[in-house]
All heavy atoms as TSV, in Angstrom:
chain	resi	resn	atom	element	x	y	z
A	1	MET	N	N	-1.474	-23.680	20.146
A	1	MET	CA	C	-0.862	-22.516	19.552
A	1	MET	C	C	0.656	-22.624	19.622
A	1	MET	O	O	1.339	-22.357	18.656
A	1	MET	CB	C	-1.356	-21.259	20.276
A	1	MET	CG	C	-0.859	-19.994	19.686
A	1	MET	SD	S	-1.657	-19.713	18.113
A	1	MET	CE	C	-1.249	-18.044	17.862
A	2	ILE	N	N	1.195	-23.010	20.786
A	2	ILE	CA	C	2.645	-23.137	20.935
A	2	ILE	C	C	3.164	-24.309	20.111
A	2	ILE	O	O	4.249	-24.232	19.540
A	2	ILE	CB	C	3.020	-23.285	22.433
A	2	ILE	CG1	C	2.757	-21.955	23.129
A	2	ILE	CG2	C	4.460	-23.716	22.590
A	2	ILE	CD1	C	3.112	-21.937	24.584
A	3	LYS	N	N	2.356	-25.361	20.008
A	3	LYS	CA	C	2.749	-26.515	19.212
A	3	LYS	C	C	2.900	-26.113	17.741
A	3	LYS	O	O	3.885	-26.490	17.091
A	3	LYS	CB	C	1.709	-27.627	19.364
A	3	LYS	CG	C	2.073	-28.894	18.663
A	3	LYS	CD	C	1.026	-29.967	18.912
A	3	LYS	CE	C	1.386	-31.234	18.185
A	3	LYS	NZ	N	0.394	-32.277	18.386
A	4	LEU	N	N	1.977	-25.331	17.232
A	4	LEU	CA	C	2.045	-24.842	15.853
A	4	LEU	C	C	3.276	-23.949	15.658
A	4	LEU	O	O	3.985	-24.058	14.662
A	4	LEU	CB	C	0.767	-24.075	15.494
A	4	LEU	CG	C	0.724	-23.461	14.103
A	4	LEU	CD1	C	0.776	-24.549	13.043
A	4	LEU	CD2	C	-0.529	-22.623	13.951
A	5	PHE	N	N	3.534	-23.084	16.624
A	5	PHE	CA	C	4.692	-22.200	16.556
A	5	PHE	C	C	5.989	-22.999	16.488
A	5	PHE	O	O	6.888	-22.689	15.702
A	5	PHE	CB	C	4.712	-21.251	17.764
A	5	PHE	CG	C	5.922	-20.374	17.812
A	5	PHE	CD1	C	6.059	-19.299	16.952
A	5	PHE	CD2	C	6.942	-20.644	18.721
A	5	PHE	CE1	C	7.190	-18.502	16.995
A	5	PHE	CE2	C	8.061	-19.850	18.775
A	5	PHE	CZ	C	8.194	-18.774	17.909
A	6	LEU	N	N	6.099	-24.050	17.304
A	6	LEU	CA	C	7.304	-24.868	17.309
A	6	LEU	C	C	7.472	-25.634	15.994
A	6	LEU	O	O	8.591	-25.800	15.506
A	6	LEU	CB	C	7.291	-25.826	18.500
A	6	LEU	CG	C	7.424	-25.160	19.879
A	6	LEU	CD1	C	7.276	-26.196	20.982
A	6	LEU	CD2	C	8.745	-24.430	19.988
A	7	ILE	N	N	6.375	-26.082	15.423
A	7	ILE	CA	C	6.430	-26.773	14.130
A	7	ILE	C	C	6.917	-25.823	13.043
A	7	ILE	O	O	7.809	-26.159	12.257
A	7	ILE	CB	C	5.060	-27.381	13.776
A	7	ILE	CG1	C	4.737	-28.539	14.714
A	7	ILE	CG2	C	5.029	-27.847	12.322
A	7	ILE	CD1	C	3.326	-29.067	14.585
A	8	VAL	N	N	6.355	-24.619	13.015
A	8	VAL	CA	C	6.759	-23.629	12.018
A	8	VAL	C	C	8.219	-23.228	12.232
A	8	VAL	O	O	8.994	-23.106	11.280
A	8	VAL	CB	C	5.836	-22.392	12.064
A	8	VAL	CG1	C	6.377	-21.266	11.222
A	8	VAL	CG2	C	4.438	-22.770	11.620
A	9	LEU	N	N	8.627	-23.043	13.471
A	9	LEU	CA	C	10.005	-22.703	13.773
A	9	LEU	C	C	10.953	-23.809	13.322
A	9	LEU	O	O	12.028	-23.534	12.776
A	9	LEU	CB	C	10.161	-22.443	15.275
A	9	LEU	CG	C	11.508	-21.923	15.732
A	9	LEU	CD1	C	11.758	-20.541	15.151
A	9	LEU	CD2	C	11.548	-21.864	17.246
A	10	GLY	N	N	10.564	-25.045	13.507
A	10	GLY	CA	C	11.377	-26.180	13.054
A	10	GLY	C	C	11.501	-26.219	11.543
A	10	GLY	O	O	12.587	-26.461	11.001
A	11	ILE	N	N	10.395	-25.954	10.832
A	11	ILE	CA	C	10.421	-25.938	9.368
A	11	ILE	C	C	11.329	-24.820	8.866
A	11	ILE	O	O	12.138	-25.021	7.958
A	11	ILE	CB	C	8.991	-25.798	8.801
A	11	ILE	CG1	C	8.194	-27.077	9.072
A	11	ILE	CG2	C	9.031	-25.493	7.309
A	11	ILE	CD1	C	6.727	-26.968	8.739
A	12	VAL	N	N	11.230	-23.652	9.480
A	12	VAL	CA	C	12.088	-22.525	9.086
A	12	VAL	C	C	13.555	-22.861	9.352
A	12	VAL	O	O	14.425	-22.562	8.526
A	12	VAL	CB	C	11.658	-21.227	9.810
A	12	VAL	CG1	C	12.675	-20.122	9.610
A	12	VAL	CG2	C	10.287	-20.789	9.334
A	13	ALA	N	N	13.854	-23.485	10.475
A	13	ALA	CA	C	15.232	-23.854	10.794
A	13	ALA	C	C	15.792	-24.841	9.773
A	13	ALA	O	O	16.936	-24.717	9.330
A	13	ALA	CB	C	15.306	-24.439	12.202
A	14	VAL	N	N	14.997	-25.821	9.376
A	14	VAL	CA	C	15.432	-26.787	8.366
A	14	VAL	C	C	15.668	-26.096	7.034
A	14	VAL	O	O	16.668	-26.356	6.347
A	14	VAL	CB	C	14.401	-27.935	8.228
A	14	VAL	CG1	C	14.691	-28.795	7.008
A	14	VAL	CG2	C	14.389	-28.780	9.491
A	15	CYS	N	N	14.788	-25.181	6.655
A	15	CYS	CA	C	14.947	-24.452	5.386
A	15	CYS	C	C	16.213	-23.601	5.389
A	15	CYS	O	O	16.952	-23.582	4.405
A	15	CYS	CB	C	13.729	-23.576	5.120
A	15	CYS	SG	S	12.239	-24.510	4.737
A	16	VAL	N	N	16.481	-22.911	6.474
A	16	VAL	CA	C	17.695	-22.092	6.576
A	16	VAL	C	C	18.929	-22.987	6.483
A	16	VAL	O	O	19.903	-22.654	5.810
A	16	VAL	CB	C	17.687	-21.262	7.872
A	16	VAL	CG1	C	19.045	-20.639	8.135
A	16	VAL	CG2	C	16.616	-20.196	7.801
A	17	ALA	N	N	18.894	-24.120	7.148
A	17	ALA	CA	C	20.034	-25.044	7.110
A	17	ALA	C	C	20.255	-25.563	5.687
A	17	ALA	O	O	21.392	-25.631	5.217
A	17	ALA	CB	C	19.798	-26.200	8.070
A	18	LEU	N	N	19.192	-25.906	4.989
A	18	LEU	CA	C	19.330	-26.407	3.620
A	18	LEU	C	C	19.811	-25.320	2.659
A	18	LEU	O	O	20.582	-25.603	1.739
A	18	LEU	CB	C	18.000	-27.000	3.132
A	18	LEU	CG	C	17.573	-28.300	3.797
A	18	LEU	CD1	C	16.180	-28.709	3.328
A	18	LEU	CD2	C	18.583	-29.400	3.520
A	19	LEU	N	N	19.362	-24.100	2.863
A	19	LEU	CA	C	19.795	-23.010	1.993
A	19	LEU	C	C	21.261	-22.622	2.225
A	19	LEU	O	O	21.900	-22.058	1.341
A	19	LEU	CB	C	18.898	-21.782	2.200
A	19	LEU	CG	C	17.490	-21.903	1.631
A	19	LEU	CD1	C	16.639	-20.721	2.067
A	19	LEU	CD2	C	17.537	-21.983	0.113
A	20	SER	N	N	21.789	-22.917	3.382
A	20	SER	CA	C	23.160	-22.530	3.686
A	20	SER	C	C	24.145	-23.686	3.581
A	20	SER	O	O	25.268	-23.586	4.081
A	20	SER	CB	C	23.218	-21.904	5.067
A	20	SER	OG	O	22.778	-22.819	6.034
A	21	VAL	N	N	23.768	-24.755	2.918
A	21	VAL	CA	C	24.646	-25.917	2.783
A	21	VAL	C	C	25.946	-25.531	2.082
A	21	VAL	O	O	27.027	-25.971	2.457
A	21	VAL	CB	C	23.935	-27.063	2.019
A	21	VAL	CG1	C	24.901	-28.123	1.551
A	21	VAL	CG2	C	22.866	-27.671	2.899
A	22	ARG	N	N	25.870	-24.676	1.058
A	22	ARG	CA	C	27.077	-24.267	0.336
A	22	ARG	C	C	28.066	-23.583	1.264
A	22	ARG	O	O	29.274	-23.730	1.109
A	22	ARG	CB	C	26.721	-23.321	-0.802
A	22	ARG	CG	C	26.046	-24.031	-1.955
A	22	ARG	CD	C	25.856	-23.104	-3.092
A	22	ARG	NE	N	27.162	-22.883	-3.725
A	22	ARG	CZ	C	27.317	-22.324	-4.889
A	22	ARG	NH1	N	26.261	-21.901	-5.546
A	22	ARG	NH2	N	28.503	-22.161	-5.408
A	23	LEU	N	N	27.580	-22.820	2.217
A	23	LEU	CA	C	28.486	-22.152	3.154
A	23	LEU	C	C	29.109	-23.147	4.123
A	23	LEU	O	O	30.249	-22.994	4.531
A	23	LEU	CB	C	27.741	-21.066	3.924
A	23	LEU	CG	C	27.238	-19.892	3.094
A	23	LEU	CD1	C	26.447	-18.943	3.978
A	23	LEU	CD2	C	28.375	-19.170	2.439
A	24	PHE	N	N	28.363	-24.173	4.470
A	24	PHE	CA	C	28.876	-25.166	5.410
A	24	PHE	C	C	30.002	-25.997	4.796
A	24	PHE	O	O	30.882	-26.459	5.497
A	24	PHE	CB	C	27.767	-26.099	5.892
A	24	PHE	CG	C	26.765	-25.436	6.790
A	24	PHE	CD1	C	25.450	-25.846	6.787
A	24	PHE	CD2	C	27.118	-24.403	7.631
A	24	PHE	CE1	C	24.508	-25.260	7.615
A	24	PHE	CE2	C	26.191	-23.800	8.470
A	24	PHE	CZ	C	24.884	-24.235	8.453
A	25	VAL	N	N	29.981	-26.212	3.495
A	25	VAL	CA	C	31.017	-27.028	2.855
A	25	VAL	C	C	32.191	-26.181	2.382
A	25	VAL	O	O	33.064	-26.654	1.692
A	25	VAL	CB	C	30.449	-27.868	1.693
A	25	VAL	CG1	C	29.463	-28.890	2.193
A	25	VAL	CG2	C	29.834	-27.000	0.633
A	26	GLY	N	N	32.209	-24.890	2.713
A	26	GLY	CA	C	33.372	-24.062	2.445
A	26	GLY	C	C	33.290	-23.190	1.212
A	26	GLY	O	O	34.235	-22.494	0.890
A	27	ARG	N	N	32.210	-23.214	0.496
A	27	ARG	CA	C	32.093	-22.366	-0.682
A	27	ARG	C	C	31.618	-20.978	-0.295
A	27	ARG	O	O	31.100	-20.754	0.788
A	27	ARG	CB	C	31.113	-22.963	-1.684
A	27	ARG	CG	C	31.627	-24.210	-2.337
A	27	ARG	CD	C	30.733	-24.551	-3.482
A	27	ARG	NE	N	31.265	-25.676	-4.213
A	27	ARG	CZ	C	30.672	-26.192	-5.255
A	27	ARG	NH1	N	29.538	-25.704	-5.680
A	27	ARG	NH2	N	31.201	-27.197	-5.885
A	28	GLU	N	N	31.768	-20.039	-1.235
A	28	GLU	CA	C	31.324	-18.677	-1.016
A	28	GLU	C	C	29.953	-18.474	-1.642
A	28	GLU	O	O	29.453	-19.323	-2.374
A	28	GLU	CB	C	32.304	-17.703	-1.675
A	28	GLU	CG	C	33.711	-17.786	-1.119
A	28	GLU	CD	C	34.657	-16.883	-1.872
A	28	GLU	OE1	O	34.254	-16.283	-2.879
A	28	GLU	OE2	O	35.813	-16.777	-1.449
A	29	PHE	N	N	29.381	-17.301	-1.371
A	29	PHE	CA	C	28.150	-16.935	-2.048
A	29	PHE	C	C	28.435	-16.730	-3.527
A	29	PHE	O	O	29.547	-16.359	-3.918
A	29	PHE	CB	C	27.578	-15.623	-1.486
A	29	PHE	CG	C	26.865	-15.791	-0.186
A	29	PHE	CD1	C	27.352	-15.201	0.958
A	29	PHE	CD2	C	25.703	-16.527	-0.102
A	29	PHE	CE1	C	26.705	-15.337	2.163
A	29	PHE	CE2	C	25.038	-16.679	1.094
A	29	PHE	CZ	C	25.539	-16.085	2.226
A	30	VAL	N	N	27.448	-16.943	-4.350
A	30	VAL	CA	C	27.588	-16.705	-5.779
A	30	VAL	C	C	27.659	-15.198	-6.001
A	30	VAL	O	O	26.853	-14.444	-5.466
A	30	VAL	CB	C	26.386	-17.300	-6.543
A	30	VAL	CG1	C	26.492	-16.995	-8.024
A	30	VAL	CG2	C	26.299	-18.788	-6.301
A	31	HIS	N	N	28.625	-14.771	-6.809
A	31	HIS	CA	C	28.780	-13.346	-7.110
A	31	HIS	C	C	27.759	-12.991	-8.193
A	31	HIS	O	O	27.892	-13.394	-9.345
A	31	HIS	CB	C	30.195	-13.059	-7.597
A	31	HIS	CG	C	30.473	-11.618	-7.789
A	31	HIS	ND1	N	30.733	-10.777	-6.743
A	31	HIS	CD2	C	30.515	-10.858	-8.892
A	31	HIS	CE1	C	30.935	-9.565	-7.198
A	31	HIS	NE2	N	30.815	-9.588	-8.507
A	32	THR	N	N	26.734	-12.232	-7.828
A	32	THR	CA	C	25.643	-11.954	-8.761
A	32	THR	C	C	25.697	-10.565	-9.359
A	32	THR	O	O	24.821	-10.210	-10.139
A	32	THR	CB	C	24.290	-12.122	-8.051
A	32	THR	OG1	O	24.237	-11.240	-6.934
A	32	THR	CG2	C	24.083	-13.553	-7.598
A	33	HIS	N	N	26.705	-9.770	-8.999
A	33	HIS	CA	C	26.786	-8.423	-9.541
A	33	HIS	C	C	27.198	-8.482	-11.008
A	33	HIS	O	O	27.828	-9.438	-11.464
A	33	HIS	CB	C	27.786	-7.581	-8.739
A	33	HIS	CG	C	27.603	-6.121	-8.954
A	33	HIS	ND1	N	28.322	-5.422	-9.866
A	33	HIS	CD2	C	26.760	-5.237	-8.384
A	33	HIS	CE1	C	27.943	-4.154	-9.851
A	33	HIS	NE2	N	26.990	-4.023	-8.946
A	34	VAL	N	N	26.861	-7.471	-11.759
A	34	VAL	CA	C	27.110	-7.440	-13.189
A	34	VAL	C	C	28.594	-7.632	-13.499
A	34	VAL	O	O	28.953	-8.349	-14.432
A	34	VAL	CB	C	26.589	-6.114	-13.793
A	34	VAL	CG1	C	26.954	-5.988	-15.247
A	34	VAL	CG2	C	25.097	-6.013	-13.616
A	35	GLU	N	N	29.475	-6.993	-12.728
A	35	GLU	CA	C	30.900	-7.118	-13.004
A	35	GLU	C	C	31.437	-8.532	-12.780
A	35	GLU	O	O	32.499	-8.867	-13.274
A	35	GLU	CB	C	31.699	-6.134	-12.143
A	35	GLU	CG	C	31.696	-4.731	-12.690
A	35	GLU	CD	C	30.856	-3.806	-11.834
A	35	GLU	OE1	O	30.528	-4.179	-10.694
A	35	GLU	OE2	O	30.522	-2.718	-12.305
A	36	GLY	N	N	30.712	-9.358	-12.042
A	36	GLY	CA	C	31.155	-10.717	-11.795
A	36	GLY	C	C	30.677	-11.718	-12.832
A	36	GLY	O	O	31.045	-12.882	-12.787
A	37	ASN	N	N	29.885	-11.277	-13.792
A	37	ASN	CA	C	29.331	-12.165	-14.802
A	37	ASN	C	C	30.195	-12.133	-16.055
A	37	ASN	O	O	30.317	-11.110	-16.729
A	37	ASN	CB	C	27.900	-11.722	-15.126
A	37	ASN	CG	C	27.160	-12.724	-15.968
A	37	ASN	OD1	O	27.701	-13.260	-16.924
A	37	ASN	ND2	N	25.908	-12.967	-15.626
A	38	LYS	N	N	30.818	-13.254	-16.397
A	38	LYS	CA	C	31.743	-13.313	-17.535
A	38	LYS	C	C	31.039	-13.062	-18.868
A	38	LYS	O	O	31.594	-12.415	-19.756
A	38	LYS	CB	C	32.430	-14.671	-17.568
A	38	LYS	CG	C	33.368	-14.883	-16.408
A	38	LYS	CD	C	33.970	-16.261	-16.440
A	38	LYS	CE	C	34.803	-16.494	-15.191
A	38	LYS	NZ	N	35.300	-17.848	-15.113
A	39	GLU	N	N	29.832	-13.576	-19.021
A	39	GLU	CA	C	29.107	-13.398	-20.281
A	39	GLU	C	C	28.747	-11.936	-20.519
A	39	GLU	O	O	28.875	-11.428	-21.638
A	39	GLU	CB	C	27.847	-14.262	-20.294
A	39	GLU	CG	C	27.052	-14.187	-21.590
A	39	GLU	CD	C	27.814	-14.667	-22.815
A	39	GLU	OE1	O	28.761	-15.465	-22.679
A	39	GLU	OE2	O	27.451	-14.246	-23.934
A	40	LEU	N	N	28.296	-11.228	-19.487
A	40	LEU	CA	C	27.991	-9.808	-19.646
A	40	LEU	C	C	29.263	-9.019	-19.939
A	40	LEU	O	O	29.250	-8.096	-20.754
A	40	LEU	CB	C	27.308	-9.266	-18.388
A	40	LEU	CG	C	25.902	-9.787	-18.118
A	40	LEU	CD1	C	25.372	-9.212	-16.810
A	40	LEU	CD2	C	24.960	-9.445	-19.248
A	41	HIS	N	N	30.364	-9.392	-19.305
A	41	HIS	CA	C	31.634	-8.720	-19.567
A	41	HIS	C	C	32.060	-8.934	-21.016
A	41	HIS	O	O	32.541	-8.018	-21.685
A	41	HIS	CB	C	32.707	-9.241	-18.616
A	41	HIS	CG	C	34.036	-8.591	-18.790
A	41	HIS	ND1	N	34.253	-7.271	-18.467
A	41	HIS	CD2	C	35.204	-9.067	-19.276
A	41	HIS	CE1	C	35.503	-6.970	-18.742
A	41	HIS	NE2	N	36.098	-8.048	-19.234
A	42	ARG	N	N	31.868	-10.147	-21.522
A	42	ARG	CA	C	32.222	-10.468	-22.908
A	42	ARG	C	C	31.406	-9.624	-23.885
A	42	ARG	O	O	31.909	-9.189	-24.919
A	42	ARG	CB	C	31.991	-11.955	-23.175
A	42	ARG	CG	C	32.455	-12.417	-24.550
A	42	ARG	CD	C	32.162	-13.887	-24.777
A	42	ARG	NE	N	30.748	-14.168	-24.901
A	42	ARG	CZ	C	30.007	-13.941	-25.998
A	42	ARG	NH1	N	30.548	-13.410	-27.048
A	42	ARG	NH2	N	28.726	-14.251	-26.019
A	43	ARG	N	N	30.153	-9.368	-23.544
A	43	ARG	CA	C	29.278	-8.572	-24.407
A	43	ARG	C	C	29.462	-7.066	-24.217
A	43	ARG	O	O	28.854	-6.281	-24.919
A	43	ARG	CB	C	27.820	-8.927	-24.130
A	43	ARG	CG	C	27.472	-10.338	-24.524
A	43	ARG	CD	C	26.030	-10.617	-24.269
A	43	ARG	NE	N	25.723	-12.007	-24.541
A	43	ARG	CZ	C	24.505	-12.476	-24.650
A	43	ARG	NH1	N	23.472	-11.673	-24.496
A	43	ARG	NH2	N	24.312	-13.752	-24.901
A	44	GLY	N	N	30.278	-6.668	-23.249
A	44	GLY	CA	C	30.535	-5.260	-23.018
A	44	GLY	C	C	29.470	-4.559	-22.197
A	44	GLY	O	O	29.387	-3.339	-22.186
A	45	ILE	N	N	28.659	-5.325	-21.482
A	45	ILE	CA	C	27.599	-4.760	-20.655
A	45	ILE	C	C	28.158	-4.506	-19.266
A	45	ILE	O	O	28.781	-5.374	-18.665
A	45	ILE	CB	C	26.386	-5.707	-20.591
A	45	ILE	CG1	C	25.830	-5.913	-21.991
A	45	ILE	CG2	C	25.330	-5.172	-19.640
A	45	ILE	CD1	C	24.763	-6.979	-22.074
A	46	LYS	N	N	27.951	-3.295	-18.765
A	46	LYS	CA	C	28.428	-2.921	-17.437
A	46	LYS	C	C	27.236	-2.550	-16.573
A	46	LYS	O	O	26.113	-2.470	-17.052
A	46	LYS	CB	C	29.375	-1.731	-17.545
A	46	LYS	CG	C	30.553	-1.981	-18.442
A	46	LYS	CD	C	31.334	-0.719	-18.630
A	46	LYS	CE	C	32.404	-0.928	-19.677
A	46	LYS	NZ	N	33.006	0.312	-20.091
A	47	CYS	N	N	27.506	-2.272	-15.306
A	47	CYS	CA	C	26.417	-1.852	-14.431
A	47	CYS	C	C	25.956	-0.453	-14.843
A	47	CYS	O	O	26.661	0.287	-15.523
A	47	CYS	CB	C	26.833	-1.886	-12.966
A	47	CYS	SG	S	27.931	-0.586	-12.444
A	48	ALA	N	N	24.778	-0.078	-14.433
A	48	ALA	CA	C	24.172	1.188	-14.855
A	48	ALA	C	C	25.022	2.378	-14.424
A	48	ALA	O	O	25.186	3.336	-15.181
A	48	ALA	CB	C	22.770	1.305	-14.281
A	49	ARG	N	N	25.593	2.332	-13.234
A	49	ARG	CA	C	26.429	3.442	-12.765
A	49	ARG	C	C	27.666	3.610	-13.630
A	49	ARG	O	O	28.051	4.720	-13.982
A	49	ARG	CB	C	26.864	3.225	-11.327
A	49	ARG	CG	C	25.848	3.630	-10.347
A	49	ARG	CD	C	26.465	3.625	-8.970
A	49	ARG	NE	N	25.397	3.713	-7.991
A	49	ARG	CZ	C	25.538	3.491	-6.722
A	49	ARG	NH1	N	26.717	3.140	-6.253
A	49	ARG	NH2	N	24.526	3.603	-5.909
A	50	ALA	N	N	28.325	2.503	-13.946
A	50	ALA	CA	C	29.536	2.578	-14.765
A	50	ALA	C	C	29.215	3.081	-16.161
A	50	ALA	O	O	29.945	3.895	-16.723
A	50	ALA	CB	C	30.214	1.208	-14.827
A	51	MET	N	N	28.116	2.597	-16.734
A	51	MET	CA	C	27.736	3.047	-18.080
A	51	MET	C	C	27.358	4.522	-18.068
A	51	MET	O	O	27.709	5.270	-18.988
A	51	MET	CB	C	26.595	2.192	-18.622
A	51	MET	CG	C	27.032	0.769	-18.936
A	51	MET	SD	S	25.720	-0.257	-19.579
A	51	MET	CE	C	25.625	0.348	-21.238
A	52	ASP	N	N	26.660	4.963	-17.021
A	52	ASP	CA	C	26.278	6.367	-16.912
A	52	ASP	C	C	27.518	7.250	-16.785
A	52	ASP	O	O	27.628	8.286	-17.446
A	52	ASP	CB	C	25.346	6.569	-15.724
A	52	ASP	CG	C	24.815	7.990	-15.644
A	52	ASP	OD1	O	24.321	8.493	-16.678
A	52	ASP	OD2	O	24.897	8.593	-14.558
A	53	ALA	N	N	28.460	6.836	-15.949
A	53	ALA	CA	C	29.685	7.613	-15.771
A	53	ALA	C	C	30.477	7.671	-17.071
A	53	ALA	O	O	31.036	8.712	-17.430
A	53	ALA	CB	C	30.532	6.996	-14.663
A	54	GLU	N	N	30.499	6.559	-17.798
A	54	GLU	CA	C	31.201	6.526	-19.082
A	54	GLU	C	C	30.544	7.463	-20.091
A	54	GLU	O	O	31.226	8.196	-20.808
A	54	GLU	CB	C	31.208	5.093	-19.613
A	54	GLU	CG	C	32.026	4.890	-20.857
A	54	GLU	CD	C	32.011	3.436	-21.287
A	54	GLU	OE1	O	32.231	2.566	-20.430
A	54	GLU	OE2	O	31.777	3.198	-22.476
A	55	MET	N	N	29.217	7.465	-20.130
A	55	MET	CA	C	28.499	8.354	-21.049
A	55	MET	C	C	28.719	9.815	-20.687
A	55	MET	O	O	28.910	10.651	-21.561
A	55	MET	CB	C	27.009	8.043	-21.033
A	55	MET	CG	C	26.620	6.808	-21.746
A	55	MET	SD	S	24.833	6.676	-21.678
A	55	MET	CE	C	24.589	5.046	-22.267
A	56	ARG	N	N	28.693	10.123	-19.407
A	56	ARG	CA	C	28.910	11.512	-18.983
A	56	ARG	C	C	30.319	11.969	-19.323
A	56	ARG	O	O	30.547	13.122	-19.669
A	56	ARG	CB	C	28.647	11.656	-17.490
A	56	ARG	CG	C	27.186	11.563	-17.136
A	56	ARG	CD	C	27.011	11.637	-15.617
A	56	ARG	NE	N	25.654	11.342	-15.236
A	56	ARG	CZ	C	24.735	12.278	-15.011
A	56	ARG	NH1	N	25.041	13.540	-15.129
A	56	ARG	NH2	N	23.517	11.937	-14.668
A	57	GLY	N	N	31.263	11.046	-19.221
A	57	GLY	CA	C	32.645	11.382	-19.545
A	57	GLY	C	C	32.837	11.664	-21.027
A	57	GLY	O	O	33.656	12.481	-21.424
A	58	LYS	N	N	32.068	10.993	-21.868
A	58	LYS	CA	C	32.158	11.187	-23.316
A	58	LYS	C	C	31.267	12.330	-23.787
A	58	LYS	O	O	31.287	12.659	-24.962
A	58	LYS	CB	C	31.761	9.906	-24.041
A	58	LYS	CG	C	32.740	8.776	-23.864
A	58	LYS	CD	C	32.276	7.559	-24.620
A	58	LYS	CE	C	33.244	6.406	-24.437
A	58	LYS	NZ	N	32.770	5.195	-25.112
A	59	GLY	N	N	30.466	12.869	-22.899
A	59	GLY	CA	C	29.591	13.966	-23.279
A	59	GLY	C	C	28.303	13.516	-23.960
A	59	GLY	O	O	27.633	14.301	-24.622
A	60	ILE	N	N	27.948	12.254	-23.823
A	60	ILE	CA	C	26.719	11.738	-24.438
A	60	ILE	C	C	25.544	12.099	-23.532
A	60	ILE	O	O	25.565	11.835	-22.328
A	60	ILE	CB	C	26.791	10.213	-24.631
A	60	ILE	CG1	C	27.946	9.875	-25.555
A	60	ILE	CG2	C	25.477	9.666	-25.165
A	60	ILE	CD1	C	28.219	8.378	-25.669
A	61	LYS	N	N	24.537	12.687	-24.087
A	61	LYS	CA	C	23.355	13.066	-23.318
A	61	LYS	C	C	22.278	12.003	-23.456
A	61	LYS	O	O	22.091	11.427	-24.517
A	61	LYS	CB	C	22.800	14.407	-23.794
A	61	LYS	CG	C	23.839	15.490	-23.737
A	61	LYS	CD	C	23.270	16.698	-23.101
A	61	LYS	CE	C	24.371	17.748	-23.146
A	61	LYS	NZ	N	24.394	18.613	-22.133
A	62	LYS	N	N	21.559	11.755	-22.367
A	62	LYS	CA	C	20.469	10.796	-22.394
A	62	LYS	C	C	19.205	11.460	-22.911
A	62	LYS	O	O	19.004	12.661	-22.749
A	62	LYS	CB	C	20.181	10.270	-20.998
A	62	LYS	CG	C	21.237	9.390	-20.440
A	62	LYS	CD	C	20.691	8.774	-19.185
A	62	LYS	CE	C	21.745	8.628	-18.148
A	62	LYS	NZ	N	21.241	8.123	-16.907
A	63	ASN	N	N	18.359	10.667	-23.523
A	63	ASN	CA	C	17.061	11.136	-23.986
A	63	ASN	C	C	16.028	10.847	-22.908
A	63	ASN	O	O	15.787	9.699	-22.573
A	63	ASN	CB	C	16.650	10.388	-25.252
A	63	ASN	CG	C	16.604	11.284	-26.454
A	63	ASN	OD1	O	16.704	12.487	-26.336
A	63	ASN	ND2	N	16.484	10.683	-27.612
A	64	HIS	N	N	15.459	11.859	-22.328
A	64	HIS	CA	C	14.393	11.674	-21.350
A	64	HIS	C	C	13.104	12.129	-21.977
A	64	HIS	O	O	12.854	13.308	-22.160
A	64	HIS	CB	C	14.665	12.489	-20.072
A	64	HIS	CG	C	15.838	11.997	-19.309
A	64	HIS	ND1	N	15.796	10.839	-18.580
A	64	HIS	CD2	C	17.087	12.499	-19.160
A	64	HIS	CE1	C	16.953	10.649	-18.012
A	64	HIS	NE2	N	17.767	11.653	-18.360
A	65	ASN	N	N	12.270	11.167	-22.340
A	65	ASN	CA	C	10.980	11.494	-22.981
A	65	ASN	C	C	9.871	11.509	-21.987
A	65	ASN	O	O	9.715	10.832	-21.121
A	65	ASN	CB	C	10.667	10.506	-24.098
A	65	ASN	CG	C	11.658	10.661	-25.231
A	65	ASN	OD1	O	12.268	11.705	-25.405
A	65	ASN	ND2	N	11.819	9.601	-25.989
């Protein structure tokens, strides 16, 4: 039982190390938020909160069916 636990713990440790290689070489995490995406910005797509606030400011009402 302990042997299996140590094997699984070793596999998890290797996976964590491989997933964090980008951090070890000095890079940052990838910015995945909508505002950080150049293509969405080019198309004029914003996050849901920003779009909602913009619509409320213009007086546009949402359709709730």
